LUMTOR-267165 format. One line per 3 residues: number of its first residue (from 1); their letters; for each residue x, y, z of N, C-alpha, C. Coordinates in nm, 4 decimals, always signed. Atoms other than C-alpha are relative to their C-alpha. Layout:
NUM	A	X:Y:Z:X:Y:Z:X:Y:Z ~ ...
END
This chain:
1	XXX	+0.0716:+0.0793:-0.0987:+9.6171:+9.0192:+4.0156:-0.0303:+0.0873:+0.1216 ~ +0.0341:-0.0728:-0.1217:+9.4270:+9.1930:+4.2949:-0.0276:-0.1013:+0.1104 ~ +0.0186:+0.0908:-0.1128:+9.4116:+9.0412:+4.6389:-0.1477:-0.0173:+0.0308
4	XXX	+0.1366:+0.0309:-0.0395:+9.0869:+8.8684:+4.7245:+0.0051:-0.1036:+0.1109 ~ +0.0067:+0.0961:-0.1095:+8.9814:+8.6678:+5.0267:+0.0051:-0.1421:-0.0554 ~ -0.0211:+0.1416:+0.0326:+9.0862:+8.2989:+5.0044:+0.0930:-0.0234:-0.1189
7	XXX	-0.0993:+0.0220:+0.1056:+9.3271:+8.3604:+4.7163:+0.1317:-0.0417:+0.0648 ~ -0.1310:+0.0437:-0.0492:+9.6688:+8.1954:+4.7585:+0.1043:+0.0688:-0.0860 ~ -0.0980:-0.0805:+0.0730:+9.9604:+8.4185:+4.6669:+0.1410:-0.0317:+0.0482
10	XXX	-0.1386:+0.0166:-0.0426:+10.3374:+8.3686:+4.6659:+0.0530:+0.1322:+0.0537 ~ -0.0599:-0.1224:-0.0529:+10.5333:+8.6151:+4.8745:+0.1233:-0.0317:+0.0826 ~ -0.1193:+0.0090:-0.0845:+10.8574:+8.6773:+5.0573:-0.0240:+0.0869:+0.1223
13	XXX	+0.0124:-0.0773:-0.1238:+10.8483:+8.7859:+5.4207:+0.1280:+0.0817:+0.0154 ~ -0.1171:-0.0882:-0.0043:+11.0778:+9.0874:+5.4530:+0.0272:+0.0581:+0.1383 ~ -0.0180:-0.0601:-0.1329:+11.0222:+9.2020:+5.8135:-0.1041:-0.0589:+0.0940
16	XXX	+0.1002:+0.0373:-0.1003:+10.8290:+9.1446:+6.1345:-0.0628:+0.1265:+0.0553 ~ +0.0673:-0.1120:-0.0645:+10.5669:+9.3817:+6.2713:+0.0176:-0.0134:+0.1509 ~ -0.0238:+0.0007:-0.1449:+10.5746:+9.4723:+6.6409:-0.0834:-0.1043:+0.0732
19	XXX	+0.0777:+0.1067:-0.0645:+10.3079:+9.2101:+6.7158:+0.0487:-0.1382:-0.0403 ~ -0.0618:+0.1276:+0.0355:+10.5287:+8.9395:+6.5649:-0.0447:-0.0589:-0.1319 ~ +0.0416:+0.0498:+0.1304:+10.3482:+8.8940:+6.2348:+0.1055:+0.0313:-0.1049
22	XXX	-0.0877:-0.0267:+0.1120:+10.5619:+8.8587:+5.9245:-0.0673:+0.0974:-0.0954 ~ +0.0516:-0.0984:+0.0954:+10.5245:+9.1343:+5.6655:+0.0614:-0.0279:-0.1357 ~ -0.0431:+0.0113:+0.1389:+10.5447:+9.0831:+5.2918:-0.0844:+0.0941:-0.0828
25	XXX	+0.0763:-0.0890:+0.0871:+10.4134:+9.2741:+4.9938:-0.0431:-0.0750:-0.1253 ~ +0.0543:+0.0535:+0.1238:+10.1928:+9.1682:+4.7066:-0.0620:+0.1166:-0.0742 ~ +0.0470:-0.1138:+0.0802:+10.1331:+9.4253:+4.4319:+0.0058:+0.1302:+0.0786
28	XXX	-0.0196:-0.1220:-0.0770:+10.2635:+9.6944:+4.6659:-0.0798:+0.0082:+0.1280 ~ +0.0810:-0.0018:-0.1220:+10.0161:+9.6058:+4.9427:+0.0663:-0.0864:+0.1067 ~ -0.0567:+0.0761:-0.1115:+10.1483:+9.4982:+5.2823:-0.0967:-0.1124:+0.0386
31	XXX	+0.0786:+0.1159:-0.0436:+10.0305:+9.1508:+5.3848:+0.0652:-0.0518:+0.1276 ~ -0.0481:+0.0453:-0.1300:+10.0652:+9.0419:+5.7498:-0.0346:-0.1476:+0.0174 ~ +0.0187:+0.1447:-0.0111:+10.1149:+8.6684:+5.8087:+0.0653:-0.0483:+0.1300
34	XXX	-0.0588:+0.0486:-0.1256:+10.1585:+8.5193:+6.1602:+0.0847:-0.1244:-0.0207 ~ -0.0847:+0.1202:-0.0062:+10.4178:+8.2521:+6.2412:+0.0949:-0.0103:-0.1192 ~ -0.0986:-0.0013:+0.1076:+10.6544:+8.3575:+5.9634:+0.1256:+0.0710:+0.0483
37	XXX	-0.1292:-0.0600:-0.0326:+11.0177:+8.4683:+5.9702:+0.0477:+0.0821:-0.1184 ~ -0.0578:-0.0780:+0.1085:+11.1951:+8.7364:+5.7707:+0.0896:-0.0908:-0.0830 ~ -0.0748:+0.0867:+0.0895:+11.3365:+8.5582:+5.4679:-0.0782:-0.1222:-0.0450
40	XXX	+0.0843:+0.1107:+0.0446:+11.0609:+8.2961:+5.4428:-0.0558:+0.0289:-0.1396 ~ +0.0733:-0.0036:+0.1258:+10.9352:+8.2304:+5.0901:-0.1216:-0.0873:+0.0221 ~ +0.1214:+0.0745:-0.0331:+10.5733:+8.1271:+5.1343:-0.1072:+0.0160:-0.1071
43	XXX	+0.1273:-0.0234:+0.0647:+10.2386:+8.0829:+4.9746:-0.0962:+0.0329:+0.1122 ~ +0.0898:-0.0463:-0.1057:+9.9861:+8.2762:+5.1816:-0.1437:-0.0025:-0.0494 ~ +0.1437:-0.0069:+0.0289:+9.6100:+8.2310:+5.1886:-0.0512:+0.1293:+0.0618
46	XXX	+0.0502:-0.1289:-0.0463:+9.4501:+8.5752:+5.2155:-0.1311:-0.0230:+0.0758 ~ +0.1199:+0.0183:-0.0813:+9.1935:+8.5842:+5.4965:-0.0790:+0.1295:+0.0193 ~ +0.0702:-0.1276:-0.0122:+9.1092:+8.9557:+5.5070:+0.0724:+0.1042:-0.0838
49	XXX	-0.0559:-0.1069:+0.0818:+9.1618:+9.2422:+5.2643:-0.0589:+0.1325:+0.0459 ~ +0.0410:-0.1346:-0.0394:+9.1488:+9.6021:+5.3880:+0.0405:+0.0962:-0.1115 ~ -0.0313:-0.0976:+0.1053:+9.1942:+9.9226:+5.1905:+0.1500:+0.0127:-0.0231
52	XXX	-0.1436:-0.0262:+0.0144:+9.5674:+9.9597:+5.2622:+0.0888:-0.1202:+0.0279 ~ -0.0800:+0.1165:-0.0361:+9.6783:+9.6129:+5.3764:-0.0899:-0.1230:+0.0005 ~ +0.0759:+0.1259:-0.0047:+9.5747:+9.2493:+5.4019:+0.0604:-0.0902:+0.1065
55	XXX	-0.0452:+0.1003:-0.0953:+9.6060:+8.9554:+5.6412:-0.0080:-0.1364:-0.0654 ~ -0.0019:+0.1336:+0.0567:+9.7001:+8.6031:+5.5487:+0.0445:-0.1023:+0.1019 ~ -0.0530:+0.1100:-0.0789:+9.7891:+8.2656:+5.6905:+0.0889:-0.0825:-0.0915
58	XXX	-0.0900:+0.0822:+0.0808:+10.0592:+8.0262:+5.5769:-0.0800:-0.1124:-0.0650 ~ +0.0545:+0.1155:+0.0716:+9.9311:+7.7915:+5.3084:+0.1116:-0.1036:-0.0164 ~ -0.1149:+0.0893:+0.0176:+10.2802:+7.6508:+5.2500:+0.1279:+0.0817:+0.0132
61	XXX	-0.1337:-0.0608:-0.0042:+10.6385:+7.7385:+5.3388:+0.0781:-0.0619:-0.1153 ~ -0.0718:+0.0484:+0.1178:+10.8219:+7.7101:+5.0071:+0.1478:-0.0155:+0.0335 ~ -0.1399:+0.0017:-0.0426:+11.1694:+7.8003:+5.1354:+0.0088:+0.0659:+0.1365
64	XXX	-0.0060:-0.0602:-0.1334:+11.2194:+7.8509:+5.5095:+0.1191:+0.0934:+0.0147 ~ -0.1067:-0.0935:-0.0341:+11.4272:+8.1389:+5.6394:+0.1029:-0.0694:+0.0883 ~ -0.0988:+0.0513:-0.0964:+11.7554:+8.0609:+5.8179:-0.0344:+0.0381:+0.1443
67	XXX	+0.0416:-0.0429:-0.1340:+11.5914:+8.2414:+6.1130:-0.1092:-0.0885:+0.0581 ~ +0.1110:+0.0848:-0.0450:+11.3188:+7.9748:+6.1403:+0.0520:-0.1119:+0.0884 ~ -0.0336:+0.1088:-0.0932:+11.3283:+7.7242:+6.4281:-0.1249:-0.0834:+0.0239
70	XXX	+0.1111:+0.0878:-0.0318:+11.1110:+7.4364:+6.5411:-0.0601:+0.0438:+0.1331 ~ +0.0607:-0.0403:-0.1276:+10.8630:+7.5651:+6.8044:-0.0377:-0.1234:+0.0804 ~ +0.0166:+0.1262:-0.0710:+10.8878:+7.2839:+7.0578:-0.1184:-0.0022:+0.0961
73	XXX	+0.1129:-0.0038:-0.0936:+10.5933:+7.3956:+7.2739:-0.1243:-0.0589:-0.0660 ~ +0.1197:+0.0588:+0.0590:+10.2819:+7.1826:+7.2149:-0.1180:+0.0967:-0.0095 ~ +0.1091:-0.0971:+0.0054:+10.0548:+7.4857:+7.2766:+0.0269:+0.1114:-0.1006
76	XXX	-0.0361:-0.1096:+0.0907:+10.2377:+7.7086:+7.0275:-0.0934:+0.0041:-0.1210 ~ +0.0905:-0.0189:+0.1121:+10.0138:+7.8508:+6.7584:-0.1445:+0.0117:+0.0446 ~ +0.1353:-0.0112:-0.0565:+9.7014:+7.8111:+6.9720:+0.0004:+0.0966:+0.1168
79	XXX	-0.0155:-0.0808:-0.1197:+9.8287:+7.9932:+7.2789:+0.0558:+0.1364:-0.0392 ~ -0.0511:-0.1331:+0.0294:+9.8864:+8.3672:+7.2726:+0.1103:+0.0442:+0.0934 ~ -0.1036:-0.0342:-0.0973:+10.1572:+8.3524:+7.5406:+0.1292:+0.0462:-0.0629
82	XXX	-0.1195:-0.0452:+0.0726:+10.4402:+8.3898:+7.2914:-0.0256:-0.0193:-0.1493 ~ +0.0280:+0.0068:+0.1433:+10.4367:+8.4556:+6.9204:+0.1260:-0.0031:-0.0859 ~ -0.1253:+0.0028:+0.0759:+10.8035:+8.4323:+6.8206:+0.0747:-0.1314:+0.0188
85	XXX	-0.0655:+0.1277:-0.0321:+10.8771:+8.0745:+6.9230:+0.0496:-0.0729:-0.1251 ~ -0.0422:+0.0626:+0.1257:+10.9184:+7.9772:+6.5555:+0.1301:+0.0600:-0.0535 ~ -0.1271:-0.0614:+0.0400:+11.2331:+8.1936:+6.5359:+0.1140:-0.0563:+0.0842
88	XXX	-0.1161:+0.0285:-0.0835:+11.5844:+8.1121:+6.6475:+0.0061:+0.1079:+0.1066 ~ -0.0018:-0.0996:-0.1057:+11.6560:+8.2907:+6.9722:+0.0786:+0.1242:-0.0418 ~ -0.0763:-0.1151:+0.0492:+11.9155:+8.5122:+6.8008:-0.0894:+0.0898:-0.0851
91	XXX	+0.0903:-0.0780:+0.0846:+11.6536:+8.6198:+6.5440:-0.1063:+0.0699:+0.0844 ~ +0.0985:-0.0612:-0.0893:+11.4012:+8.6833:+6.8225:+0.0593:+0.1235:+0.0680 ~ -0.0644:-0.1149:-0.0651:+11.6486:+8.9127:+7.0032:+0.0198:+0.1156:-0.0986
94	XXX	-0.0152:-0.1051:+0.1020:+11.7245:+9.1018:+6.6801:-0.1349:+0.0674:-0.0270 ~ +0.1332:-0.0547:+0.0273:+11.3518:+9.1439:+6.6143:-0.0452:+0.0913:+0.1139 ~ +0.0416:-0.0813:-0.1144:+11.2868:+9.2735:+6.9667:+0.0771:+0.1319:+0.0033
97	XXX	-0.0772:-0.1242:+0.0096:+11.5684:+9.5255:+6.9232:-0.0579:+0.0934:-0.1049 ~ +0.0613:-0.0833:+0.1053:+11.4063:+9.6469:+6.5994:-0.1343:+0.0558:+0.0461 ~ +0.1271:-0.0505:-0.0511:+11.0696:+9.6765:+6.7772:+0.0229:+0.1241:+0.0867
100	XXX	-0.0321:-0.1140:-0.0871:+11.2267:+9.9078:+7.0369:+0.0454:+0.1192:-0.0846 ~ -0.0489:-0.1079:+0.0865:+11.4096:+10.1083:+6.7704:-0.1148:+0.0654:-0.0758 ~ +0.1148:-0.0525:+0.0741:+11.0893:+10.1462:+6.5678:-0.0895:+0.0841:+0.0912
103	XXX	+0.0840:-0.0754:-0.0930:+10.8926:+10.2584:+6.8754:+0.0620:+0.1352:+0.0335 ~ -0.0668:-0.1260:-0.0332:+11.1524:+10.5213:+6.9636:+0.0033:+0.0963:-0.1180 ~ -0.0216:-0.0893:+0.1153:+11.2143:+10.6557:+6.6143:-0.1285:+0.0344:-0.0734
106	XXX	+0.1169:-0.0273:+0.0833:+10.8924:+10.6157:+6.4166:-0.1161:+0.0535:+0.0833 ~ +0.1141:-0.0398:-0.0818:+10.6394:+10.6487:+6.6980:+0.0360:+0.1149:+0.0939 ~ -0.0397:-0.1017:-0.0970:+10.8298:+10.8545:+6.9554:+0.0747:+0.1180:-0.0587
109	XXX	-0.0771:-0.1058:+0.0669:+11.0237:+11.0669:+6.7031:+0.1256:+0.0378:+0.0780 ~ -0.1231:-0.0210:-0.0753:+11.3368:+11.0229:+6.9134:+0.1156:-0.0620:-0.0762 ~ -0.1191:+0.0544:+0.0659:+11.6831:+10.9773:+6.7671:+0.0967:-0.0474:+0.1076
112	XXX	-0.0803:+0.0536:-0.1099:+11.8181:+10.7745:+7.0575:+0.0684:-0.1283:-0.0459 ~ -0.0665:+0.1256:+0.0373:+12.0763:+10.4977:+7.0196:-0.0697:-0.1188:+0.0656 ~ +0.0600:+0.1220:-0.0518:+11.9372:+10.1481:+7.0646:+0.1094:-0.1057:+0.0071
115	XXX	-0.1033:+0.1007:-0.0197:+12.1804:+9.8989:+7.2120:-0.0553:-0.1388:-0.0306 ~ +0.0485:+0.1365:+0.0250:+12.1621:+9.5290:+7.1243:-0.0682:-0.0583:+0.1243 ~ +0.0702:+0.0669:-0.1086:+11.9279:+9.3151:+7.3334:+0.0990:-0.0856:+0.0784
118	XXX	-0.0836:+0.0860:-0.0844:+12.1023:+9.1510:+7.6283:-0.0782:-0.1288:+0.0224 ~ +0.0717:+0.1274:-0.0081:+11.9957:+8.7897:+7.5963:+0.0362:-0.0731:+0.1280 ~ -0.0323:+0.0832:-0.1170:+11.9667:+8.5639:+7.8990:+0.0878:-0.1171:-0.0436
121	XXX	-0.0885:+0.1105:+0.0374:+12.2074:+8.2695:+7.9116:-0.0734:-0.1163:-0.0665 ~ +0.0784:+0.1090:+0.0598:+11.9243:+8.0312:+7.8139:-0.1209:+0.0591:-0.0718 ~ +0.1173:-0.0488:+0.0722:+11.6409:+8.0725:+7.5653:-0.1299:-0.0577:+0.0562
124	XXX	+0.1177:+0.0556:-0.0665:+11.4030:+7.8674:+7.7833:+0.0083:+0.0282:+0.1491 ~ +0.0140:-0.0131:-0.1449:+11.2808:+7.9196:+8.1389:+0.0744:+0.1216:+0.0576 ~ -0.0744:-0.1189:-0.0429:+11.4251:+8.2707:+8.1652:-0.0879:+0.1097:+0.0591
127	XXX	+0.0856:-0.1075:-0.0512:+11.1217:+8.4784:+8.2596:-0.0051:-0.0038:+0.1524 ~ +0.0013:-0.0037:-0.1463:+11.0910:+8.5956:+8.6192:-0.1374:+0.0328:+0.0563 ~ +0.1364:-0.0178:-0.0484:+10.7178:+8.6602:+8.6387:-0.0955:-0.0485:-0.1086
130	XXX	+0.0998:+0.0497:+0.0940:+10.4021:+8.5269:+8.4803:-0.1381:+0.0284:+0.0570 ~ +0.1399:-0.0147:-0.0394:+10.0304:+8.5980:+8.4897:-0.0803:-0.1033:-0.0784 ~ +0.0759:+0.1074:+0.0620:+9.8345:+8.2815:+8.4197:-0.1497:+0.0271:+0.0149
133	XXX	+0.1445:+0.0052:-0.0186:+9.4629:+8.3052:+8.3466:-0.0392:-0.1432:+0.0395 ~ +0.0448:+0.1313:-0.0467:+9.2706:+8.0188:+8.5049:-0.1241:-0.0444:-0.0764 ~ +0.1184:+0.0582:+0.0622:+9.0124:+7.7861:+8.3530:-0.0262:-0.1338:+0.0663
136	XXX	+0.0324:+0.1336:-0.0500:+8.8430:+7.4587:+8.4340:-0.0042:-0.0936:-0.1197 ~ -0.0020:+0.1004:+0.1061:+8.9130:+7.1543:+8.2196:-0.0194:-0.1368:+0.0646 ~ +0.0319:+0.1318:-0.0558:+8.7620:+6.8135:+8.2921:-0.0201:+0.0055:+0.1517
139	XXX	+0.0311:-0.0122:-0.1414:+8.6447:+6.9389:+8.6321:+0.1149:+0.0443:+0.0887 ~ -0.1174:-0.0393:-0.0786:+8.9905:+7.0557:+8.7390:+0.0448:+0.1405:-0.0417 ~ -0.0546:-0.1328:+0.0289:+9.1309:+7.4090:+8.7664:+0.1369:-0.0178:-0.0637
142	XXX	-0.1324:+0.0033:+0.0626:+9.4267:+7.4647:+8.5350:+0.0364:+0.1387:-0.0518 ~ -0.0510:-0.1259:+0.0535:+9.6425:+7.7468:+8.4052:+0.0199:-0.0138:-0.1503 ~ -0.0283:-0.0031:+0.1429:+9.7094:+7.8493:+8.0494:+0.0255:+0.1427:-0.0418
145	XXX	-0.0138:-0.1358:+0.0532:+9.7214:+8.1566:+7.8306:-0.1148:+0.0239:-0.0968 ~ +0.1081:-0.0315:+0.0920:+9.4624:+8.3383:+7.6252:+0.0419:-0.0292:-0.1437 ~ -0.0222:+0.0169:+0.1432:+9.4355:+8.2331:+7.2627:+0.0100:+0.1395:-0.0615
148	XXX	-0.0153:-0.1330:+0.0603:+9.5326:+8.5205:+7.0290:-0.1343:+0.0699:-0.0223 ~ +0.1158:-0.0860:+0.0200:+9.2769:+8.8033:+7.0228:-0.1283:-0.0584:+0.0595 ~ +0.1188:+0.0574:-0.0637:+9.0422:+8.6243:+7.2628:+0.0208:-0.0055:+0.1508
151	XXX	-0.0102:+0.0271:-0.1433:+8.9689:+8.5484:+7.6247:-0.0261:-0.1479:+0.0263 ~ +0.0108:+0.1456:-0.0145:+8.9538:+8.1735:+7.5637:+0.1346:-0.0515:+0.0473 ~ -0.1253:+0.0476:-0.0589:+9.2146:+8.0047:+7.7835:+0.0414:-0.1312:-0.0659
154	XXX	-0.0598:+0.1224:+0.0529:+9.4385:+7.7483:+7.6134:+0.0830:-0.0595:+0.1138 ~ -0.0755:+0.0579:-0.1114:+9.5583:+7.5137:+7.8908:+0.1466:-0.0246:-0.0371 ~ -0.1435:+0.0212:+0.0189:+9.9355:+7.4973:+7.9307:+0.0612:-0.0227:+0.1382
157	XXX	-0.0489:+0.0347:-0.1343:+10.0675:+7.3144:+8.2372:+0.1494:+0.0229:+0.0153 ~ -0.1454:-0.0158:-0.0080:+10.4355:+7.3607:+8.1492:+0.0480:+0.0958:-0.1079 ~ -0.0499:-0.1003:+0.0934:+10.5183:+7.6874:+7.9741:+0.1521:-0.0015:+0.0049
160	XXX	-0.1459:+0.0125:+0.0056:+10.8784:+7.6545:+7.8581:+0.0732:+0.1324:+0.0219 ~ -0.0648:-0.1284:-0.0274:+10.9437:+8.0262:+7.9059:+0.0070:+0.0297:+0.1494 ~ +0.0011:-0.0232:-0.1453:+10.8675:+8.0087:+8.2797:+0.0925:-0.0994:+0.0686
163	XXX	-0.0780:+0.0961:-0.0785:+11.1049:+7.8555:+8.5328:-0.0900:-0.1120:+0.0508 ~ +0.0779:+0.1147:-0.0462:+10.9879:+7.5093:+8.6358:-0.0603:+0.0269:+0.1369 ~ +0.0523:-0.0312:-0.1334:+10.9433:+7.6445:+8.9899:-0.1350:+0.0727:-0.0105
166	XXX	+0.1268:-0.0718:+0.0155:+10.6682:+7.8834:+8.8700:-0.1097:-0.0925:-0.0509 ~ +0.0981:+0.0967:+0.0492:+10.4942:+7.6060:+8.6758:-0.0438:-0.0944:+0.1122 ~ +0.0332:+0.0894:-0.1120:+10.5119:+7.3810:+8.9851:-0.0914:+0.0710:+0.1001
169	XXX	+0.0867:-0.0767:-0.0903:+10.3616:+7.6557:+9.2043:-0.1406:+0.0086:-0.0596 ~ +0.1303:-0.0107:+0.0661:+10.0825:+7.7013:+8.9498:-0.0767:-0.1314:+0.0097 ~ +0.0683:+0.1301:-0.0094:+10.0047:+7.3285:+8.9459:-0.0508:-0.0247:+0.1428
172	XXX	+0.0410:+0.0177:-0.1398:+9.9929:+7.3239:+9.3281:-0.1219:+0.0865:+0.0318 ~ +0.1131:-0.0892:-0.0256:+9.7608:+7.6259:+9.3437:-0.1253:-0.0531:-0.0702 ~ +0.1156:+0.0556:+0.0722:+9.5336:+7.4695:+9.0786:-0.0577:-0.1219:+0.0718
175	XXX	+0.0455:+0.1176:-0.0733:+9.5179:+7.1450:+9.2746:-0.0769:+0.0424:+0.1252 ~ +0.0671:-0.0478:-0.1213:+9.4280:+7.3342:+9.5936:-0.1346:+0.0654:-0.0314 ~ +0.1265:-0.0637:+0.0383:+9.1620:+7.5452:+9.4178:-0.1045:-0.1051:-0.0351
178	XXX	+0.0918:+0.1080:+0.0363:+9.0095:+7.2280:+9.2759:-0.0491:-0.0723:+0.1249 ~ +0.0372:+0.0737:-0.1220:+9.0164:+7.0456:+9.6109:-0.0919:+0.0807:+0.0910 ~ +0.0798:-0.0861:-0.0876:+8.8682:+7.3438:+9.7958:-0.1302:+0.0473:-0.0655
181	XXX	+0.1217:-0.0399:+0.0706:+8.6003:+7.4004:+9.5306:-0.0102:+0.1484:-0.0252 ~ -0.0003:-0.1438:+0.0267:+8.7039:+7.7608:+9.4683:-0.0298:+0.0221:-0.1477 ~ +0.0397:-0.0226:+0.1391:+8.5408:+7.8953:+9.1517:+0.1008:+0.0901:-0.0711
184	XXX	-0.0839:-0.0874:+0.0814:+8.7410:+8.0500:+8.8698:-0.0904:+0.0844:-0.0886 ~ +0.0798:-0.0966:+0.0757:+8.6191:+8.3466:+8.6692:-0.0292:-0.0532:-0.1396 ~ +0.0433:+0.0390:+0.1332:+8.4225:+8.2702:+8.3536:-0.0332:+0.1267:-0.0782
187	XXX	+0.0178:-0.1222:+0.0791:+8.4406:+8.5419:+8.0853:-0.1420:+0.0128:-0.0551 ~ +0.1338:-0.0071:+0.0592:+8.1012:+8.4501:+7.9378:-0.1069:+0.0322:+0.1034 ~ +0.1024:-0.0236:-0.1024:+7.8966:+8.4381:+8.2590:+0.0368:+0.1162:+0.0915
190	XXX	-0.0528:-0.1055:-0.0872:+8.1124:+8.6990:+8.4343:-0.0174:-0.0343:+0.1480 ~ +0.0094:+0.0469:-0.1378:+8.1032:+8.4891:+8.7481:+0.1227:-0.0820:+0.0326 ~ -0.1144:+0.0767:-0.0461:+8.3695:+8.3224:+8.9539:+0.0915:+0.0866:+0.0835
193	XXX	-0.0803:-0.0741:-0.0980:+8.6194:+8.4199:+9.2186:+0.1409:+0.0317:-0.0495 ~ -0.1419:-0.0203:+0.0335:+8.9755:+8.3724:+9.0901:+0.0155:+0.0105:-0.1511 ~ -0.0159:-0.0211:+0.1438:+9.0660:+8.5135:+8.7495:+0.1400:-0.0344:-0.0475
196	XXX	-0.1386:+0.0200:+0.0409:+9.4465:+8.5011:+8.7343:+0.0844:-0.0474:+0.1184 ~ -0.1039:+0.0314:-0.0972:+9.7445:+8.3587:+8.9162:+0.1222:+0.0773:-0.0463 ~ -0.1117:-0.0874:+0.0384:+10.0284:+8.6144:+8.9165:+0.1241:-0.0375:+0.0793
END
């Protein structure tokens, strides 16, 4: 069986790439599938076939990995703000440690020890900075994050990775921008004053 676009193939996800996509192999070819966890047994719909690898999407999770978690964010999957929310936090920390190790050894050709990731006490609301792109929805300025591989803003008023204080500041700034009639930058027209809230 050779991989073709739109074919559905069974596969086991064996690792995560540095961009968070799951990696499995079909007939020796690497297939990258977003929103999967190492250990997932899935059926993947092939969406693009290249000479040395392919890309797929989940058609069905046959057997979920023990590393899989319920992504509680309503914007998850549409928003590009985080791509590992479907993993347990322990699995996410292990994956991030492997990303660093891979960057040092395979890319940097350094044989440096990589210590385990120091996890924050909570898996939510732990970030200390955020850069929100701005958009207008229903006549009101709002924050969000770019959809994967795009500059289309997916509105997200309460990102669970940001402290509530940062989300509250963002909502206040959006309200003020709306009330004052300040324009936000539009990627298509390349016009507007405010592009991001940092």
